Structures are given as C-alpha cells and as structure tokens.
C-alpha positions in Angstrom: -16.2 11.5 42.2 -16.8 7.7 41.8 -20.4 8.3 41.0 -19.6 10.8 38.3 -17.1 8.3 36.7 -19.8 5.6 36.8 -22.0 7.9 34.7 -19.3 9.3 32.4 -17.8 6.0 31.2 -21.0 4.4 29.8 -22.0 7.8 28.4 -18.6 8.1 26.6 -18.9 4.6 25.2 -22.5 5.3 24.0 -21.3 8.5 22.4 -18.4 6.9 20.6 -20.6 4.0 19.5 -23.2 6.3 18.0 -20.3 8.3 16.3 -18.9 5.0 14.9 -22.3 4.0 13.4 -23.1 7.5 12.0 -19.7 7.9 10.4 -19.8 4.4 9.1 -23.1 5.0 7.4 -22.0 8.3 5.9 -18.6 6.9 4.8 -20.3 4.0 3.0 -22.7 6.4 1.1 -19.8 8.7 0.1 -17.6 5.8 -1.0 -20.3 4.3 -3.1 -21.0 7.7 -4.7 -17.2 8.1 -5.4 -16.9 4.7 -7.0 -20.1 5.1 -9.0 -18.8 8.5 -10.3 -15.5 6.9 -11.3 -17.3 4.0 -13.2 -19.7 6.5 -14.8 -16.7 8.6 -16.0 -15.0 5.4 -17.3 -18.2 4.5 -19.2 -18.6 8.0 -20.7 -15.0 8.4 -21.8 -14.6 4.8 -22.8 -11.4 4.6 -20.6 -10.3 1.3 -19.0 -8.9 2.9 -15.8 -10.9 5.1 -13.5 -9.4 7.0 -10.6 -11.9 7.7 -7.8 -12.1 11.4 -7.1 -8.5 12.2 -7.8 -7.1 9.8 -5.2 -4.5 7.2 -5.9 -7.0 4.3 -5.5 -7.8 3.0 -8.9 -11.1 1.3 -9.6 -10.5 -1.1 -12.5 -13.8 -1.6 -14.4 -14.9 -4.9 -15.8 -16.6 -4.8 -19.2 -19.4 -7.2 -19.9 -20.5 -7.3 -23.5 -24.2 -7.1 -24.3 -25.6 -9.1 -27.2 -27.1 -6.0 -29.0 -24.0 -3.9 -28.7 -22.5 -1.9 -25.9 -21.2 -3.1 -22.5 -22.0 -3.0 -18.9 -19.2 -1.5 -16.8 -18.8 -2.8 -13.3 -16.2 -1.8 -10.8 -15.6 -2.1 -7.1 -13.1 -1.0 -4.4 -12.4 -2.5 -1.0 -12.4 0.1 1.8 -11.2 0.0 5.4 -12.4 2.5 7.8 -10.6 3.0 11.1 -12.3 2.3 14.4 -13.6 5.2 16.6 -15.2 3.2 19.3 -15.0 -0.2 21.0 -18.1 -1.2 19.0 -15.9 -2.2 16.0 -12.3 -2.8 17.4 -10.9 -3.9 14.0 -12.6 -1.1 12.0 -15.1 -1.4 9.2 -14.3 -3.3 6.0 -16.6 -3.1 3.1 -16.7 -3.0 -0.7 -18.2 -0.2 -2.7 -19.5 -1.1 -6.2 -20.4 1.0 -9.2 -22.2 0.0 -12.4 -22.8 1.9 -15.7 -23.8 1.2 -19.3 -21.3 1.8 -22.2 -23.0 2.3 -25.5 
C-alpha cells in the first residue's frame, strides 16, 4: 500500500503539471486569436469598441494614425487562468494583444 502511494503521488503531480502546461499553451493561443479577431472586426467596421467573441470582456482598441492616411489598431486584454497543478499555484496571468490596419 505504501509503495503504491509513493508511485501514485509523483505520477499525479507529473500528470497535473503536464496538464497545466498544455492547457496554458492552448489557452494562450485561443485568447490571442479571440483578441486578434475582435481587433480585426473593429478595424473592418471602423468601430471603437470590440467585444471578444460575444463575451462581456471588451477590448478597447487604440488608434495610431499613419502619415499617409489610415490607422494602426492595437488592442489587448489581461487574462487570468486558474491553476490546475501545484506548478503554478497562483494561476497564469498574461496579456493577449491584437493588431490590425484601418484604411
């Protein structure tokens, strides 16, 4: 019984750590794509507010005027992902950024 516990605990910690890393990588990719889509929609429609994928989180784009006309639209959103393993006890905090050209 004791020997099986000595094997299961490190195995469980390893599994949860791999799960945390893989979900973190996937969540960052999905969040970046959602923010990029919201900024691209804001640039196409010329709107000032962009809602990311129908959620209540609003990505407020910043317009940077270009000398020849048009603008660069840049927006970002802070994201907090909950912890799954003891690898990141406080969770994962990151910022997803999107950029587009408004002509």
